[in-house]
C-alpha positions in Angstrom: 158.6 18.0 132.7 159.1 18.2 136.4 159.7 21.9 136.3 156.5 22.5 134.4 154.5 20.4 136.8 155.9 22.3 139.7 155.1 25.6 138.1 151.5 24.4 137.3 151.0 23.5 141.0 152.1 26.9 142.2 149.9 28.7 139.8 146.8 26.7 140.9 147.5 27.6 144.5 147.9 31.2 143.6 144.6 31.2 141.8 142.9 29.6 144.8 144.2 32.2 147.1 143.3 35.0 144.8 139.7 33.8 144.3 137.1 36.3 145.6 134.9 35.4 148.6 131.4 34.3 148.1 129.2 37.1 146.8 127.7 39.2 149.5 129.8 37.9 152.4 132.4 40.7 152.4 129.7 43.4 151.8 127.5 42.2 154.7 130.2 41.7 157.3 129.9 44.2 160.1 132.7 45.3 162.4 132.5 43.8 165.8 132.2 46.7 168.3 134.5 47.0 171.2 132.7 46.8 174.5 133.1 46.9 178.2 130.7 45.4 180.8 130.5 46.7 184.3 128.4 45.9 187.4 126.6 48.3 189.6 124.8 47.8 192.9 122.2 50.0 194.6 120.4 50.0 197.9 117.3 51.8 199.3 116.0 51.9 202.8 112.7 52.8 204.4 110.8 52.3 207.7 108.5 49.3 207.6 104.8 50.0 207.6 103.3 46.6 208.7 104.1 43.8 211.1 103.3 40.1 211.3 102.7 38.4 214.6 102.5 34.7 215.4 100.4 33.9 218.4 98.3 31.0 219.6 96.9 28.9 222.3 98.0 25.5 223.6 95.7 23.6 225.9 95.9 20.1 227.4 93.3 17.7 228.9 92.9 14.0 229.4 90.3 13.9 226.7 90.8 15.3 223.2 87.3 16.8 223.2 88.0 18.7 226.4 91.4 20.0 225.2 89.7 21.1 221.9 86.8 22.9 223.8 89.2 24.8 226.0 91.4 25.8 223.1 88.3 27.0 221.1 87.2 29.2 224.1 90.6 30.7 224.5 91.1 31.4 220.7 87.6 33.1 220.6 88.8 35.4 223.3 92.0 36.1 221.3 90.0 36.9 218.2 87.7 39.2 220.1 90.6 41.1 221.6 92.1 41.6 218.1 88.8 42.9 216.7 88.5 45.4 219.6 91.8 46.8 218.4 90.4 47.3 214.9 92.2 44.4 213.3 89.9 43.0 210.6 89.2 39.2 210.1 91.1 39.3 206.8 94.3 40.1 208.6 94.0 37.0 210.9 95.0 33.7 209.3 95.4 30.3 210.9 98.9 29.0 210.3 98.9 25.8 212.4 96.4 23.6 214.1 97.2 20.2 215.7 95.8 17.7 218.1 98.5 15.5 219.6 98.4 12.6 222.1 100.6 12.9 225.1 102.3 9.8 226.4 103.2 8.8 229.9 106.8 8.3 230.8 108.4 5.6 232.8 110.6 6.0 235.9 113.6 6.6 233.6 111.9 9.4 231.8 111.3 7.5 228.6 108.0 7.8 226.7 105.7 4.8 226.9 102.9 3.8 224.6 100.2 4.7 227.2 98.3 7.9 226.4 98.0 10.3 229.3 96.0 13.1 227.5 95.8 15.3 224.5 97.3 18.6 223.5 95.6 21.0 221.1 97.6 23.8 219.5 96.1 26.6 217.4 98.3 29.3 216.0 97.5 32.4 213.8 99.4 35.0 211.9 98.2 38.5 212.5 99.0 41.3 210.1 99.1 44.7 211.8 99.1 47.5 209.2 99.2 50.3 211.8 102.4 50.0 213.8 100.9 52.2 216.5 98.7 49.2 217.4 101.5 46.7 217.6 102.3 47.2 221.3 98.7 47.1 222.4 98.1 44.1 220.2 100.9 42.1 221.9 99.6 43.1 225.3 96.0 42.2 224.4 97.0 38.8 223.0 98.6 37.8 226.3 95.8 39.3 228.3 93.1 37.4 226.3 94.8 34.0 226.9 97.4 33.6 224.1 100.1 31.4 225.7 102.2 30.6 222.7 103.8 33.8 221.3 106.1 33.2 218.4 108.4 35.6 216.5 107.2 38.7 214.7 108.6 40.5 211.7 108.4 43.9 210.1 107.9 44.5 206.4 107.1 47.0 203.7 103.6 46.6 202.3 104.5 47.8 198.8 108.3 47.4 198.0 108.0 48.4 194.3 108.9 52.1 194.8 111.8 51.2 197.0 113.0 48.7 194.4 112.8 51.3 191.7 115.0 53.5 193.8 117.5 50.7 194.3 117.7 50.0 190.6 118.2 53.6 189.7 121.1 53.7 192.2 122.6 50.6 190.7 122.6 52.1 187.2 124.3 55.2 188.6 126.9 53.0 190.2 127.5 51.2 187.0 127.9 54.4 185.1 130.4 55.7 187.6 132.5 52.5 187.3 132.4 52.7 183.5 133.6 56.3 183.5 136.4 55.4 185.9 137.6 52.6 183.6 137.3 54.9 180.5 139.5 57.6 182.2 142.1 55.1 183.3 142.1 53.2 179.9 142.1 56.3 177.7 138.9 55.5 175.8 135.5 57.0 175.5 132.2 55.4 176.3 129.7 54.9 173.6 126.0 54.1 173.9 124.7 51.4 176.2 124.3 48.1 174.3 122.7 45.9 177.0 121.5 45.9 180.6 120.7 42.9 182.7 119.7 42.5 186.3 121.8 39.9 188.1 120.2 40.2 191.4 117.4 41.9 193.3 116.8 41.5 197.0 113.3 42.4 198.3 112.9 43.6 201.8 114.0 41.0 204.3 111.7 40.8 207.3 113.3 42.1 210.4 112.7 39.4 213.0 112.1 40.2 216.6 110.8 38.3 219.7 107.7 39.7 221.3 107.9 40.7 224.9 105.5 39.3 227.5 102.8 41.4 229.1 103.9 44.5 231.1 102.1 47.1 233.0 102.0 49.4 230.0 101.8 48.5 226.3 104.7 46.5 225.0 107.4 48.8 223.5 108.4 47.9 219.9 110.7 49.4 217.3 110.5 48.7 213.6 113.9 50.0 212.5 114.5 50.0 208.8 114.1 47.6 205.9 116.3 47.6 202.8 116.2 46.4 199.3 119.1 46.0 196.9 119.6 45.5 193.2 122.6 44.6 191.0 122.8 45.3 187.3 125.3 44.5 184.5 125.7 47.2 181.8 127.5 46.8 178.5 128.8 49.9 176.8 130.4 50.4 173.4 133.8 51.9 173.7 135.6 54.2 171.2 
């Protein structure tokens, strides 16, 4: 009896192992392709075609109204100087305006609560789309009364063509890397299965400090701006 029970148990296990899979599973199962994923980077450079200046006027007076009036007169002169250079109103934008009380200091140099006057600051950002006007614009700003010159930066007006060039270079770099791995690993590359962009850097503004007024127009150099792209490419391998 013990032998027959043992035999029966083994037979049941054997039948279970030999049972076919659920209908359709084996037929629909697809082989998982072998793949390799590589990264590629590309960069493109071009000379900037526009600049952004930050300039303004700071005035002080005992009364806030007097400081504001003086500031308005000076800023109108700044606007007029820019218009004479052919810079349209749409390219001039107020970026900061403030009226601040100024406090007296005691004999130790510490600020007190007593107001001694008011300071008015008005700053604008000027977009210059003709770099030939950049030097004269800086000179005209100072000559017209701008006494608060901030930094300026150079940029590319339309970076899309440059970005397309960087992306194409990134794909070529990825292809070269994949071919190197294929040669070293003894396999062949199949079709591309997936492409993703892991990073794209638009032109970073090139910062510069404007120079104060000189006898001739202020000399400026725009240099180059660059964009970069990084892609991940997955190939089937054979």
